[in-house]
C-alpha positions in Angstrom: 0.0 0.0 0.0 1.3 3.4 -0.9 1.9 5.7 2.1 0.8 9.3 1.9 3.5 11.9 1.6 4.4 13.7 4.8 5.4 16.9 2.9 3.3 18.9 0.5 4.2 19.2 -3.1 6.6 21.9 -4.3 3.8 23.7 -6.0 1.7 23.6 -2.8 4.7 24.9 -0.7 5.2 27.7 -3.1 1.5 28.6 -2.9 1.6 28.6 0.9 4.7 30.9 0.9 3.1 33.3 -1.5 -0.1 33.4 0.6 1.9 34.0 3.7 3.8 36.9 2.1 0.6 38.4 0.8 -1.0 38.2 4.3 2.1 39.8 5.8 1.8 42.8 3.4 -2.0 43.1 3.2 -2.9 42.3 6.8 -4.3 44.9 9.2 -1.2 45.4 11.4 -1.7 49.1 12.4 -4.0 52.0 13.0 -4.6 55.0 10.8 -3.7 58.3 12.6 -6.8 60.0 13.9 -5.9 63.5 13.0 -2.9 65.1 11.4 -4.4 68.6 10.8 -3.2 71.8 12.4 -6.3 72.5 14.5 -6.0 74.1 17.9 -6.9 71.6 20.6 -8.2 72.3 24.1 -8.7 69.1 26.2 -9.9 68.2 29.6 -13.0 70.5 29.6 -15.5 69.3 32.3 -19.2 69.9 31.9 -22.3 69.0 34.0 -25.5 70.0 32.4 -29.2 69.1 33.2 -32.1 69.3 30.7 -35.5 67.9 30.0 -34.1 65.1 27.8 -30.8 63.2 27.5 -30.2 64.6 24.0 -30.9 68.1 25.2 -28.5 67.7 28.1 -25.8 66.4 25.8 -26.1 69.2 23.3 -26.1 71.7 26.1 -22.9 70.1 27.5 -21.2 70.4 24.1 -22.2 74.0 23.8 -20.9 74.8 27.3 -17.6 73.0 26.4 -17.2 75.2 23.4 -17.5 78.3 25.5 -15.1 77.1 28.1 -12.6 75.9 25.6 -12.6 79.2 23.7 -11.8 81.2 26.8 -8.9 78.8 27.6 -7.6 79.0 24.0 -7.9 82.8 23.9 -5.9 83.2 27.1 -3.3 80.7 26.0 -2.7 82.6 22.7 -2.4 85.9 24.4 -6.0 87.1 24.1 -8.3 88.6 26.8 -10.5 85.5 27.1 -13.6 87.3 26.0 -16.5 85.1 24.8 -18.0 85.2 21.3 -21.5 84.2 20.2 -22.5 80.6 19.9 -23.1 81.1 16.2 -19.5 82.2 15.8 -18.3 79.3 17.9 -20.2 76.9 15.6 -18.1 78.2 12.7 -14.8 78.0 14.6 -15.2 74.5 16.1 -14.1 71.6 13.8 -14.7 68.7 16.2 -15.6 67.5 19.7 -13.5 64.8 21.3 -15.3 62.7 24.0 -12.7 61.8 26.6 -15.3 60.5 29.1 -19.0 60.9 29.3 -22.0 59.7 31.4 -25.5 60.2 30.0 -28.6 60.1 32.2 -32.3 60.7 31.4 -32.0 64.4 32.2 -28.3 64.9 32.9 -25.0 64.9 31.0 -21.6 64.7 32.8 -18.5 64.5 30.6 -14.9 65.5 30.1 -14.5 66.8 26.5 -11.9 68.1 24.1 -12.6 70.8 21.6 -10.9 71.3 18.2 -10.8 74.8 16.6 -10.0 75.6 13.0 -6.6 77.2 13.1 -7.1 79.7 10.3 -10.5 81.0 11.5 -9.5 81.1 15.2 -6.2 82.9 14.5 -8.0 85.5 12.3 -10.5 86.2 15.1 -7.8 86.5 17.7 -5.6 88.7 15.5 -2.6 86.3 15.5 -0.8 84.6 12.7 -2.0 81.1 11.7 1.5 80.2 10.5 3.6 78.0 12.7 7.3 77.0 12.1 7.6 73.3 12.0 10.5 70.8 11.6 11.4 69.0 8.5 9.2 65.9 7.9 10.2 63.2 10.5 9.4 59.6 9.9 8.0 58.1 13.2 9.0 54.5 14.0 7.5 53.6 17.4 9.1 50.6 19.0 7.4 48.7 21.9 9.3 46.1 24.0 7.0 44.0 26.1 7.7 40.5 27.4 11.0 40.6 25.6 9.3 41.0 22.2 10.2 44.0 20.1 7.4 45.2 17.9 7.0 48.1 15.5 4.4 47.3 12.8 4.9 43.5 12.7 1.6 43.3 14.6 -0.9 45.7 16.1 0.3 47.1 19.5 -0.7 49.6 22.1 2.2 52.0 21.5 1.4 52.5 17.9 -2.2 53.0 18.7 -1.3 55.7 21.2 0.7 57.6 18.6 -2.2 57.2 16.1 -4.5 58.9 18.7 -2.1 61.8 19.3 -3.1 65.0 17.7 -0.1 66.8 16.2 -1.7 70.2 15.5 0.0 71.9 18.5 3.4 70.3 18.0 6.4 71.8 16.3 7.4 68.4 14.9 6.1 67.5 11.4 5.4 63.8 12.1 5.1 61.3 9.2 3.0 58.5 10.9 2.7 55.3 8.9 -0.6 53.5 9.4 1.0 50.0 9.6 -0.8 48.7 6.5 0.6 47.7 3.1 4.4 47.3 3.2 4.9 49.1 6.5 5.5 45.9 8.4 8.2 44.9 5.9 10.0 48.3 5.6 9.7 49.4 9.2 10.4 46.7 11.8 12.4 46.2 14.9 15.4 44.9 12.9 15.5 48.1 10.7 16.1 50.3 13.7 19.4 48.6 14.4 20.7 49.1 10.8 22.8 52.2 10.5 23.3 51.9 6.8 22.4 55.2 5.1 21.6 53.7 1.7 18.7 51.7 2.8 17.4 54.4 5.2 17.4 56.9 2.3 15.3 54.5 0.3 12.9 54.1 3.2 12.4 57.7 4.1 12.0 58.6 0.4 9.1 56.2 0.3 7.3 58.2 3.0 8.4 61.7 1.9 10.4 62.3 5.1 13.8 63.8 5.8 14.8 62.1 9.0 13.8 59.5 11.6 12.4 59.7 15.1 12.3 56.5 17.2 10.1 56.6 20.3 10.7 53.5 22.5 8.7 52.2 25.4 9.6 49.2 27.5 6.7 47.8 29.5 7.3 45.9 32.7 4.3 44.1 34.3 4.3 43.0 38.0 1.6 40.3 37.4 -1.3 39.9 35.0 -3.7 42.7 35.5 -1.4 44.4 38.0 0.7 47.6 37.9 2.6 48.4 34.7 5.9 50.4 34.6 6.8 52.1 31.3 10.3 53.2 30.6 10.3 55.7 27.7 13.2 56.7 25.5 13.3 59.3 22.7 15.8 58.4 20.0 16.7 60.0 16.7 18.3 59.1 13.4 19.7 56.0 11.8 22.4 55.8 14.6 19.6 55.5 17.2 20.9 58.4 19.3 19.3 58.9 22.7 17.7 62.3 23.2 16.1 61.7 26.6 14.2 59.3 28.8 11.6 59.1 31.6 9.5 56.5 33.5 5.8 56.4 34.2 3.7 53.9 36.3 0.0 53.0 36.3 -1.8 50.9 39.0 -3.5 48.3 36.8 -3.6 47.0 33.2 -6.8 48.9 32.6 -4.8 52.1 32.7 -2.3 51.2 30.0 -3.9 53.4 27.3 -3.8 56.4 29.7 -0.1 55.6 30.6 0.9 55.5 26.9 -1.1 58.6 26.0 0.8 60.5 28.8 4.0 59.0 27.4 3.3 60.2 23.9 2.7 63.7 25.2 5.9 63.8 27.2 7.8 62.2 24.3 6.6 64.9 21.9 7.9 67.5 24.4 11.3 65.9 24.4 11.4 65.9 20.6 10.3 69.6 20.5 13.0 70.5 23.1 15.6 68.7 21.0 14.4 70.6 17.9 14.8 74.0 19.7 18.3 72.9 20.9 19.5 72.0 17.5 19.7 68.2 18.2 17.5 67.4 15.3 19.6 69.2 12.7 20.1 68.1 9.1 21.9 64.8 8.7 23.8 65.2 5.3 24.3 61.4 5.1 20.6 61.0 4.6 20.5 63.3 1.6 21.0 61.7 -1.8 24.5 62.0 -3.1 24.9 64.6 -5.9 24.9 63.2 -9.4 28.4 63.1 -10.9 29.1 65.8 -13.4 30.1 64.6 -16.9 33.8 64.9 -17.7 34.6 65.8 -21.3 38.0 65.3 -22.8 38.8 68.5 -24.8 41.0 66.5 -27.2 38.1 64.3 -28.4 35.8 65.6 -31.2 32.1 65.6 -30.9 30.9 63.3 -33.7 27.2 64.2 -33.2 28.0 67.9 -33.7 29.7 67.2 -37.1 33.3 67.3 -35.8 33.0 70.5 -33.9 35.1 70.8 -30.7 33.7 71.5 -27.3 35.1 75.1 -27.4 33.3 75.7 -30.7 29.9 74.5 -29.3 29.9 76.6 -26.1 31.4 79.6 -27.8 33.3 82.1 -25.7 32.1 80.7 -22.3 34.3 77.8 -21.3 34.3 75.6 -18.3 36.6 77.9 -16.5 34.0 80.7 -16.7 31.1 78.7 -15.4 31.7 79.5 -11.8 32.4 77.3 -8.8 29.4 75.5 -7.1 29.4 75.8 -3.3 27.0 74.5 -0.6 26.1 76.9 2.2 24.4 75.7 5.3 22.3 78.3 7.1 19.7 78.6 9.9 16.1 79.1 8.9 13.9 79.8 12.0 11.1 81.0 9.7 10.1 81.5 6.1 11.4 85.1 6.0 14.9 83.9 6.9 15.1 82.0 3.6 14.4 85.0 1.4 16.5 87.3 3.4 19.6 85.1 3.4 19.2 84.3 -0.3 18.9 88.0 -1.2 22.0 88.9 0.9 24.1 86.2 -0.8 22.9 87.2 -4.2 24.0 90.7 -3.5 27.7 89.7 -3.2 29.8 90.6 -6.2 30.7 87.4 -8.2 27.6 85.4 -7.1 25.9 84.0 -10.3 23.0 82.3 -8.5 21.9 81.4 -5.0 18.9 79.0 -4.4 17.8 76.9 -1.5 17.9 73.2 -2.4 16.9 71.7 1.0 14.5 73.6 3.2 14.1 72.9 6.9 12.0 75.5 8.7 13.2 75.6 12.3 16.4 73.8 11.4 19.3 73.9 9.0 18.7 74.5 5.3 21.1 74.1 2.3 21.7 76.7 -0.4 23.5 76.1 -3.7 25.7 79.0 -4.7 27.6 79.5 -8.0 30.4 81.9 -7.5 33.0 83.4 -9.8 36.2 83.4 -7.9 38.0 81.9 -4.9 35.7 80.4 -2.2 37.9 82.2 0.4 36.9 85.5 -1.2 33.2 84.5 -0.7 34.0 83.6 2.9 35.4 87.1 3.5 32.5 88.8 1.8 30.1 86.9 4.1 32.0 87.8 7.2 31.9 91.5 6.2 28.1 91.2 6.1 27.9 90.0 9.7 28.1 86.2 9.4 30.2 83.8 11.3 31.6 81.4 8.7 32.9 77.9 9.3 33.8 75.0 7.1 36.3 74.8 4.2 36.5 74.2 0.5 33.1 74.2 -1.2 31.0 73.6 1.9 30.4 76.5 4.3 28.3 77.0 7.4 27.1 80.5 8.2 25.3 81.9 11.2 24.5 85.4 12.4 27.3 86.8 14.6 25.9 88.1 18.0 25.8 91.8 18.3 27.6 92.6 21.6 27.6 96.2 23.0 30.7 97.3 25.0 30.0 97.3 28.8 31.6 100.8 29.3 29.1 102.8 27.3 28.2 106.2 28.9 24.6 106.8 30.0 22.4 108.9 27.7 21.9 112.2 29.4 18.7 112.9 27.4 16.8 109.5 27.1 13.6 111.1 25.8 15.4 112.4 22.7 
């Protein structure tokens, strides 16, 4: 009697492998971010409203939350906290976030969050709606629980907490993958430990980012359902550099979402602090290498041009007169700094062109300059215009020199003019 085979056929094995790969790519392994808009958010607004019906009490509670939240937002942005009409508030509010609510037959008790449209609210308060933000940062959240490291390999609580986080009030421009599609293949726990720039450049280009942020949480459970301790680390870049860390604790497993939400908020604070301190500056190794310029042998004739030489094609302007390309790194705290610095550099004699090739508002941008002359002459011209210049060769770093007044200046005898 013929015994059945203990192994599937080669075709069957191939089919199983293909199905497994398809499931790994197409499976729901993440959560889509709730909100990535720039709305103003006011959270933790408590209301307690009674009405004839449950629906009336709820609507009344939301109306009261809008009023309270507007007063808080106005004071936070430097206003006087004056109320506006309910009709105006209805035009300003873009959403209500229910943090906790209890609905009775005639009473509504809740803690709510209110989202205000940034452009409309800023216009009413008389402030600018523009906010300087960082370069796009690819977020790779790593959770370590029970010795298992997880990013997007499977759905986890840490990634869900980052998906709940509203980024409107943050100076960091987060790029938050949803965990679907190829995310679980490109962004995993193993990728974080790979410092190779070539592969990282391919990954961040897929998501339209310029750099990497790695928030890490290690969860320690005392016993099932018991207290949980979270050790949080904020890390940056392909070298996994540590920015800061902190520890939080919750009394039971039911409080894990609240623990992680608090961790996300503090983690965002660490990233913003690092941005202000310059720790999230441009990493030139993550920028694509410049394309090599073609080298033409002047002794060779150009067959396609009918035997004309290179000098005959370009006329009187040869390679020696084309100018020297230089790269200048400069600080761009705001949009106006870009135009001002470009205009100042273009005003230097010998500068053919000056254009920003890599923009990072709130960080370090790159400008390509074509200059007729010695780079040392350009360095001296920049120093004359009040810049501190570092670097050498065809890469320079400029920053504004501090204007210091002498300490022995005499007092003005007529301060009123």
